PDB file with SEQRES, HELIX, SHEET and CRYST1 records, atoms N, CA, C and O in Angstrom:
SEQRES   1 A   56  MET ILE ILE PRO PHE LEU PHE ALA GLY SER TRP LEU LYS          
SEQRES   2 A   56  ILE PHE GLU LYS ASN PRO THR LYS ILE LYS ASN TYR GLY          
SEQRES   3 A   56  LYS TRP LEU ARG TYR GLN SER ARG THR SER TYR GLN ASN          
SEQRES   4 A   56  MET TYR LYS GLU TYR HIS ASP THR THR LEU ASN GLY ALA          
SEQRES   5 A   56  VAL GLU GLN LYS                                              
HELIX    1 AA1 LEU A   49  GLU A   54  1                                   6    
SHEET    1 AA1 2 LEU A   6  PHE A   7  0                                        
SHEET    2 AA1 2 SER A  10  TRP A  11 -1                                        
SHEET    1 AA2 2 LYS A  23  GLN A  32  0                                        
SHEET    2 AA2 2 TYR A  37  ASP A  46 -1                                        
CRYST1    1.000    1.000    1.000  90.00  90.00  90.00 P 1           1          
ATOM      1  N   MET A   1     -31.878 -39.509  62.867  1.00  0.00           N  
ATOM      2  CA  MET A   1     -30.957 -39.552  61.757  1.00  0.00           C  
ATOM      3  C   MET A   1     -31.551 -38.868  60.568  1.00  0.00           C  
ATOM      4  O   MET A   1     -32.695 -39.142  60.204  1.00  0.00           O  
ATOM      5  N   ILE A   2     -30.814 -37.990  59.952  1.00  0.00           N  
ATOM      6  CA  ILE A   2     -31.282 -37.294  58.755  1.00  0.00           C  
ATOM      7  C   ILE A   2     -30.683 -37.997  57.546  1.00  0.00           C  
ATOM      8  O   ILE A   2     -29.481 -38.260  57.516  1.00  0.00           O  
ATOM      9  N   ILE A   3     -31.504 -38.304  56.553  1.00  0.00           N  
ATOM     10  CA  ILE A   3     -31.042 -38.970  55.342  1.00  0.00           C  
ATOM     11  C   ILE A   3     -30.681 -37.920  54.330  1.00  0.00           C  
ATOM     12  O   ILE A   3     -31.532 -37.102  53.980  1.00  0.00           O  
ATOM     13  N   PRO A   4     -29.428 -37.901  53.829  1.00  0.00           N  
ATOM     14  CA  PRO A   4     -29.059 -36.939  52.816  1.00  0.00           C  
ATOM     15  C   PRO A   4     -29.762 -37.233  51.500  1.00  0.00           C  
ATOM     16  O   PRO A   4     -30.098 -38.379  51.204  1.00  0.00           O  
ATOM     17  N   PHE A   5     -29.978 -36.199  50.725  1.00  0.00           N  
ATOM     18  CA  PHE A   5     -30.677 -36.341  49.455  1.00  0.00           C  
ATOM     19  C   PHE A   5     -29.684 -36.521  48.320  1.00  0.00           C  
ATOM     20  O   PHE A   5     -28.629 -35.887  48.293  1.00  0.00           O  
ATOM     21  N   LEU A   6     -30.042 -37.407  47.368  1.00  0.00           N  
ATOM     22  CA  LEU A   6     -29.252 -37.561  46.155  1.00  0.00           C  
ATOM     23  C   LEU A   6     -29.988 -36.842  45.048  1.00  0.00           C  
ATOM     24  O   LEU A   6     -31.202 -36.966  44.890  1.00  0.00           O  
ATOM     25  N   PHE A   7     -29.197 -36.069  44.268  1.00  0.00           N  
ATOM     26  CA  PHE A   7     -29.798 -35.323  43.170  1.00  0.00           C  
ATOM     27  C   PHE A   7     -29.045 -35.691  41.923  1.00  0.00           C  
ATOM     28  O   PHE A   7     -27.875 -35.333  41.786  1.00  0.00           O  
ATOM     29  N   ALA A   8     -29.666 -36.385  41.020  1.00  0.00           N  
ATOM     30  CA  ALA A   8     -29.093 -36.799  39.736  1.00  0.00           C  
ATOM     31  C   ALA A   8     -27.790 -37.563  39.962  1.00  0.00           C  
ATOM     32  O   ALA A   8     -26.813 -37.346  39.246  1.00  0.00           O  
ATOM     33  N   GLY A   9     -27.770 -38.457  40.953  1.00  0.00           N  
ATOM     34  CA  GLY A   9     -26.634 -39.303  41.190  1.00  0.00           C  
ATOM     35  C   GLY A   9     -25.493 -38.681  41.963  1.00  0.00           C  
ATOM     36  O   GLY A   9     -24.459 -39.322  42.152  1.00  0.00           O  
ATOM     37  N   SER A  10     -25.655 -37.439  42.418  1.00  0.00           N  
ATOM     38  CA  SER A  10     -24.592 -36.807  43.217  1.00  0.00           C  
ATOM     39  C   SER A  10     -25.245 -36.142  44.433  1.00  0.00           C  
ATOM     40  O   SER A  10     -26.455 -35.921  44.466  1.00  0.00           O  
ATOM     41  N   TRP A  11     -24.404 -35.827  45.436  1.00  0.00           N  
ATOM     42  CA  TRP A  11     -24.924 -35.233  46.671  1.00  0.00           C  
ATOM     43  C   TRP A  11     -25.348 -33.790  46.420  1.00  0.00           C  
ATOM     44  O   TRP A  11     -24.721 -33.080  45.633  1.00  0.00           O  
ATOM     45  N   LEU A  12     -26.392 -33.371  47.077  1.00  0.00           N  
ATOM     46  CA  LEU A  12     -26.902 -32.022  46.979  1.00  0.00           C  
ATOM     47  C   LEU A  12     -26.282 -31.224  48.103  1.00  0.00           C  
ATOM     48  O   LEU A  12     -26.498 -31.535  49.274  1.00  0.00           O  
ATOM     49  N   LYS A  13     -25.507 -30.189  47.765  1.00  0.00           N  
ATOM     50  CA  LYS A  13     -24.851 -29.363  48.783  1.00  0.00           C  
ATOM     51  C   LYS A  13     -25.583 -27.999  48.879  1.00  0.00           C  
ATOM     52  O   LYS A  13     -25.900 -27.377  47.865  1.00  0.00           O  
ATOM     53  N   ILE A  14     -25.831 -27.574  50.086  1.00  0.00           N  
ATOM     54  CA  ILE A  14     -26.540 -26.339  50.337  1.00  0.00           C  
ATOM     55  C   ILE A  14     -25.545 -25.240  50.682  1.00  0.00           C  
ATOM     56  O   ILE A  14     -24.718 -25.421  51.576  1.00  0.00           O  
ATOM     57  N   PHE A  15     -25.605 -24.108  49.994  1.00  0.00           N  
ATOM     58  CA  PHE A  15     -24.721 -22.984  50.266  1.00  0.00           C  
ATOM     59  C   PHE A  15     -25.482 -21.924  51.003  1.00  0.00           C  
ATOM     60  O   PHE A  15     -26.590 -21.560  50.608  1.00  0.00           O  
ATOM     61  N   GLU A  16     -24.890 -21.407  52.099  1.00  0.00           N  
ATOM     62  CA  GLU A  16     -25.539 -20.425  52.957  1.00  0.00           C  
ATOM     63  C   GLU A  16     -25.238 -19.013  52.437  1.00  0.00           C  
ATOM     64  O   GLU A  16     -24.179 -18.762  51.861  1.00  0.00           O  
ATOM     65  N   LYS A  17     -26.196 -18.093  52.653  1.00  0.00           N  
ATOM     66  CA  LYS A  17     -25.963 -16.698  52.291  1.00  0.00           C  
ATOM     67  C   LYS A  17     -24.917 -16.037  53.219  1.00  0.00           C  
ATOM     68  O   LYS A  17     -24.089 -15.243  52.775  1.00  0.00           O  
ATOM     69  N   ASN A  18     -24.981 -16.391  54.522  1.00  0.00           N  
ATOM     70  CA  ASN A  18     -24.082 -15.779  55.479  1.00  0.00           C  
ATOM     71  C   ASN A  18     -23.427 -16.890  56.292  1.00  0.00           C  
ATOM     72  O   ASN A  18     -23.895 -17.185  57.392  1.00  0.00           O  
ATOM     73  N   PRO A  19     -22.352 -17.525  55.788  1.00  0.00           N  
ATOM     74  CA  PRO A  19     -21.762 -18.692  56.479  1.00  0.00           C  
ATOM     75  C   PRO A  19     -20.967 -18.341  57.711  1.00  0.00           C  
ATOM     76  O   PRO A  19     -20.433 -19.245  58.354  1.00  0.00           O  
ATOM     77  N   THR A  20     -20.856 -17.079  58.077  1.00  0.00           N  
ATOM     78  CA  THR A  20     -20.078 -16.713  59.289  1.00  0.00           C  
ATOM     79  C   THR A  20     -20.963 -16.518  60.502  1.00  0.00           C  
ATOM     80  O   THR A  20     -20.444 -16.378  61.609  1.00  0.00           O  
ATOM     81  N   LYS A  21     -22.270 -16.503  60.345  1.00  0.00           N  
ATOM     82  CA  LYS A  21     -23.183 -16.320  61.449  1.00  0.00           C  
ATOM     83  C   LYS A  21     -23.673 -17.659  61.986  1.00  0.00           C  
ATOM     84  O   LYS A  21     -24.088 -18.513  61.203  1.00  0.00           O  
ATOM     85  N   ILE A  22     -23.637 -17.865  63.304  1.00  0.00           N  
ATOM     86  CA  ILE A  22     -24.104 -19.099  63.908  1.00  0.00           C  
ATOM     87  C   ILE A  22     -25.604 -19.089  63.945  1.00  0.00           C  
ATOM     88  O   ILE A  22     -26.221 -18.100  64.341  1.00  0.00           O  
ATOM     89  N   LYS A  23     -26.201 -20.203  63.526  1.00  0.00           N  
ATOM     90  CA  LYS A  23     -27.661 -20.331  63.464  1.00  0.00           C  
ATOM     91  C   LYS A  23     -28.096 -21.567  64.211  1.00  0.00           C  
ATOM     92  O   LYS A  23     -27.296 -22.471  64.453  1.00  0.00           O  
ATOM     93  N   ASN A  24     -29.373 -21.612  64.580  1.00  0.00           N  
ATOM     94  CA  ASN A  24     -29.943 -22.779  65.241  1.00  0.00           C  
ATOM     95  C   ASN A  24     -30.759 -23.575  64.260  1.00  0.00           C  
ATOM     96  O   ASN A  24     -31.568 -23.024  63.514  1.00  0.00           O  
ATOM     97  N   TYR A  25     -30.541 -24.894  64.263  1.00  0.00           N  
ATOM     98  CA  TYR A  25     -31.305 -25.831  63.463  1.00  0.00           C  
ATOM     99  C   TYR A  25     -31.870 -26.894  64.355  1.00  0.00           C  
ATOM    100  O   TYR A  25     -31.225 -27.290  65.326  1.00  0.00           O  
ATOM    101  N   GLY A  26     -33.074 -27.376  64.055  1.00  0.00           N  
ATOM    102  CA  GLY A  26     -33.668 -28.372  64.906  1.00  0.00           C  
ATOM    103  C   GLY A  26     -34.341 -29.475  64.088  1.00  0.00           C  
ATOM    104  O   GLY A  26     -34.715 -29.295  62.929  1.00  0.00           O  
ATOM    105  N   LYS A  27     -34.478 -30.656  64.770  1.00  0.00           N  
ATOM    106  CA  LYS A  27     -35.185 -31.805  64.185  1.00  0.00           C  
ATOM    107  C   LYS A  27     -36.342 -32.158  65.112  1.00  0.00           C  
ATOM    108  O   LYS A  27     -36.162 -32.203  66.329  1.00  0.00           O  
ATOM    109  N   TRP A  28     -37.504 -32.405  64.569  1.00  0.00           N  
ATOM    110  CA  TRP A  28     -38.668 -32.871  65.312  1.00  0.00           C  
ATOM    111  C   TRP A  28     -38.921 -34.307  64.957  1.00  0.00           C  
ATOM    112  O   TRP A  28     -38.754 -34.720  63.809  1.00  0.00           O  
ATOM    113  N   LEU A  29     -39.333 -35.081  65.967  1.00  0.00           N  
ATOM    114  CA  LEU A  29     -39.748 -36.452  65.756  1.00  0.00           C  
ATOM    115  C   LEU A  29     -40.968 -36.705  66.605  1.00  0.00           C  
ATOM    116  O   LEU A  29     -40.981 -36.400  67.798  1.00  0.00           O  
ATOM    117  N   ARG A  30     -41.992 -37.262  65.993  1.00  0.00           N  
ATOM    118  CA  ARG A  30     -43.249 -37.615  66.723  1.00  0.00           C  
ATOM    119  C   ARG A  30     -43.576 -39.062  66.384  1.00  0.00           C  
ATOM    120  O   ARG A  30     -43.612 -39.442  65.213  1.00  0.00           O  
ATOM    121  N   TYR A  31     -43.813 -39.865  67.413  1.00  0.00           N  
ATOM    122  CA  TYR A  31     -44.215 -41.246  67.196  1.00  0.00           C  
ATOM    123  C   TYR A  31     -45.235 -41.670  68.195  1.00  0.00           C  
ATOM    124  O   TYR A  31     -45.406 -41.037  69.237  1.00  0.00           O  
ATOM    125  N   GLN A  32     -45.928 -42.757  67.880  1.00  0.00           N  
ATOM    126  CA  GLN A  32     -46.945 -43.284  68.758  1.00  0.00           C  
ATOM    127  C   GLN A  32     -46.448 -44.478  69.474  1.00  0.00           C  
ATOM    128  O   GLN A  32     -46.049 -45.453  68.838  1.00  0.00           O  
ATOM    129  N   SER A  33     -46.452 -44.450  70.810  1.00  0.00           N  
ATOM    130  CA  SER A  33     -46.100 -45.609  71.603  1.00  0.00           C  
ATOM    131  C   SER A  33     -47.363 -46.421  71.905  1.00  0.00           C  
ATOM    132  O   SER A  33     -48.426 -46.136  71.353  1.00  0.00           O  
ATOM    133  N   ARG A  34     -47.258 -47.403  72.754  1.00  0.00           N  
ATOM    134  CA  ARG A  34     -48.455 -48.214  73.078  1.00  0.00           C  
ATOM    135  C   ARG A  34     -49.506 -47.389  73.813  1.00  0.00           C  
ATOM    136  O   ARG A  34     -50.701 -47.657  73.685  1.00  0.00           O  
ATOM    137  N   THR A  35     -49.076 -46.386  74.582  1.00  0.00           N  
ATOM    138  CA  THR A  35     -50.030 -45.644  75.411  1.00  0.00           C  
ATOM    139  C   THR A  35     -50.368 -44.238  74.914  1.00  0.00           C  
ATOM    140  O   THR A  35     -51.462 -43.744  75.185  1.00  0.00           O  
ATOM    141  N   SER A  36     -49.443 -43.574  74.185  1.00  0.00           N  
ATOM    142  CA  SER A  36     -49.678 -42.176  73.765  1.00  0.00           C  
ATOM    143  C   SER A  36     -48.686 -41.794  72.670  1.00  0.00           C  
ATOM    144  O   SER A  36     -47.847 -42.584  72.237  1.00  0.00           O  
ATOM    145  N   TYR A  37     -48.830 -40.543  72.251  1.00  0.00           N  
ATOM    146  CA  TYR A  37     -47.904 -39.982  71.296  1.00  0.00           C  
ATOM    147  C   TYR A  37     -46.723 -39.371  72.020  1.00  0.00           C  
ATOM    148  O   TYR A  37     -46.902 -38.756  73.071  1.00  0.00           O  
ATOM    149  N   GLN A  38     -45.508 -39.525  71.482  1.00  0.00           N  
ATOM    150  CA  GLN A  38     -44.283 -38.982  72.079  1.00  0.00           C  
ATOM    151  C   GLN A  38     -43.685 -37.977  71.104  1.00  0.00           C  
ATOM    152  O   GLN A  38     -43.690 -38.198  69.893  1.00  0.00           O  
ATOM    153  N   ASN A  39     -43.166 -36.859  71.642  1.00  0.00           N  
ATOM    154  CA  ASN A  39     -42.506 -35.862  70.838  1.00  0.00           C  
ATOM    155  C   ASN A  39     -41.052 -35.739  71.272  1.00  0.00           C  
ATOM    156  O   ASN A  39     -40.735 -35.783  72.460  1.00  0.00           O  
ATOM    157  N   MET A  40     -40.179 -35.583  70.285  1.00  0.00           N  
ATOM    158  CA  MET A  40     -38.753 -35.359  70.544  1.00  0.00           C  
ATOM    159  C   MET A  40     -38.282 -34.170  69.743  1.00  0.00           C  
ATOM    160  O   MET A  40     -38.757 -33.937  68.632  1.00  0.00           O  
ATOM    161  N   TYR A  41     -37.358 -33.421  70.291  1.00  0.00           N  
ATOM    162  CA  TYR A  41     -36.790 -32.257  69.560  1.00  0.00           C  
ATOM    163  C   TYR A  41     -35.320 -32.205  69.904  1.00  0.00           C  
ATOM    164  O   TYR A  41     -34.953 -32.291  71.076  1.00  0.00           O  
ATOM    165  N   LYS A  42     -34.481 -32.066  68.909  1.00  0.00           N  
ATOM    166  CA  LYS A  42     -33.035 -31.929  69.084  1.00  0.00           C  
ATOM    167  C   LYS A  42     -32.582 -30.687  68.341  1.00  0.00           C  
ATOM    168  O   LYS A  42     -32.885 -30.524  67.159  1.00  0.00           O  
ATOM    169  N   GLU A  43     -31.872 -29.823  69.013  1.00  0.00           N  
ATOM    170  CA  GLU A  43     -31.405 -28.592  68.392  1.00  0.00           C  
ATOM    171  C   GLU A  43     -29.909 -28.605  68.205  1.00  0.00           C  
ATOM    172  O   GLU A  43     -29.172 -29.092  69.063  1.00  0.00           O  
ATOM    173  N   TYR A  44     -29.454 -28.069  67.082  1.00  0.00           N  
ATOM    174  CA  TYR A  44     -28.055 -28.005  66.737  1.00  0.00           C  
ATOM    175  C   TYR A  44     -27.675 -26.571  66.434  1.00  0.00           C  
ATOM    176  O   TYR A  44     -28.472 -25.819  65.872  1.00  0.00           O  
ATOM    177  N   HIS A  45     -26.465 -26.186  66.802  1.00  0.00           N  
ATOM    178  CA  HIS A  45     -25.937 -24.844  66.549  1.00  0.00           C  
ATOM    179  C   HIS A  45     -24.758 -24.977  65.591  1.00  0.00           C  
ATOM    180  O   HIS A  45     -23.796 -25.686  65.884  1.00  0.00           O  
ATOM    181  N   ASP A  46     -24.829 -24.310  64.468  1.00  0.00           N  
ATOM    182  CA  ASP A  46     -23.724 -24.350  63.512  1.00  0.00           C  
ATOM    183  C   ASP A  46     -23.825 -23.196  62.566  1.00  0.00           C  
ATOM    184  O   ASP A  46     -24.839 -22.499  62.548  1.00  0.00           O  
ATOM    185  N   THR A  47     -22.799 -22.971  61.772  1.00  0.00           N  
ATOM    186  CA  THR A  47     -22.809 -21.867  60.795  1.00  0.00           C  
ATOM    187  C   THR A  47     -23.534 -22.243  59.521  1.00  0.00           C  
ATOM    188  O   THR A  47     -24.049 -21.368  58.825  1.00  0.00           O  
ATOM    189  N   THR A  48     -23.589 -23.548  59.194  1.00  0.00           N  
ATOM    190  CA  THR A  48     -24.253 -23.994  57.998  1.00  0.00           C  
ATOM    191  C   THR A  48     -25.201 -25.135  58.302  1.00  0.00           C  
ATOM    192  O   THR A  48     -25.050 -25.824  59.311  1.00  0.00           O  
ATOM    193  N   LEU A  49     -26.172 -25.336  57.437  1.00  0.00           N  
ATOM    194  CA  LEU A  49     -27.081 -26.471  57.593  1.00  0.00           C  
ATOM    195  C   LEU A  49     -26.326 -27.809  57.391  1.00  0.00           C  
ATOM    196  O   LEU A  49     -26.623 -28.799  58.058  1.00  0.00           O  
ATOM    197  N   ASN A  50     -25.376 -27.819  56.488  1.00  0.00           N  
ATOM    198  CA  ASN A  50     -24.589 -29.037  56.245  1.00  0.00           C  
ATOM    199  C   ASN A  50     -23.830 -29.418  57.506  1.00  0.00           C  
ATOM    200  O   ASN A  50     -23.759 -30.596  57.855  1.00  0.00           O  
ATOM    201  N   GLY A  51     -23.256 -28.423  58.201  1.00  0.00           N  
ATOM    202  CA  GLY A  51     -22.527 -28.714  59.443  1.00  0.00           C  
ATOM    203  C   GLY A  51     -23.464 -29.216  60.529  1.00  0.00           C  
ATOM    204  O   GLY A  51     -23.090 -30.105  61.294  1.00  0.00           O  
ATOM    205  N   ALA A  52     -24.668 -28.672  60.618  1.00  0.00           N  
ATOM    206  CA  ALA A  52     -25.617 -29.115  61.631  1.00  0.00           C  
ATOM    207  C   ALA A  52     -26.079 -30.559  61.367  1.00  0.00           C  
ATOM    208  O   ALA A  52     -26.277 -31.326  62.309  1.00  0.00           O  
ATOM    209  N   VAL A  53     -26.249 -30.925  60.104  1.00  0.00           N  
ATOM    210  CA  VAL A  53     -26.671 -32.284  59.756  1.00  0.00           C  
ATOM    211  C   VAL A  53     -25.594 -33.294  60.110  1.00  0.00           C  
ATOM    212  O   VAL A  53     -25.907 -34.420  60.496  1.00  0.00           O  
ATOM    213  N   GLU A  54     -24.312 -32.905  59.983  1.00  0.00           N  
ATOM    214  CA  GLU A  54     -23.235 -33.847  60.266  1.00  0.00           C  
ATOM    215  C   GLU A  54     -23.068 -34.122  61.769  1.00  0.00           C  
ATOM    216  O   GLU A  54     -22.466 -35.125  62.153  1.00  0.00           O  
ATOM    217  N   GLN A  55     -23.596 -33.245  62.604  1.00  0.00           N  
ATOM    218  CA  GLN A  55     -23.470 -33.487  64.062  1.00  0.00           C  
ATOM    219  C   GLN A  55     -24.342 -34.654  64.474  1.00  0.00           C  
ATOM    220  O   GLN A  55     -25.294 -35.005  63.777  1.00  0.00           O  
ATOM    221  N   LYS A  56     -24.015 -35.255  65.613  1.00  0.00           N  
ATOM    222  CA  LYS A  56     -24.835 -36.359  66.147  1.00  0.00           C  
ATOM    223  C   LYS A  56     -25.513 -35.927  67.397  1.00  0.00           C  
ATOM    224  O   LYS A  56     -26.248 -36.707  68.001  1.00  0.00           O  
TER     225      LYS A  56                                                      
END                                                                             
């Protein structure tokens, strides 16, 4: 889960330079289990970063 940022009491919106081109965005997660470290990666495809964050 990505936590949105608050900036001066309002939501921070990111504007893309080229919002018509599809881009790849990814999230990395690394945690330690009882036996070893685990890595997770989830990739999203969208035209904007805001759209990629809204996906589940």
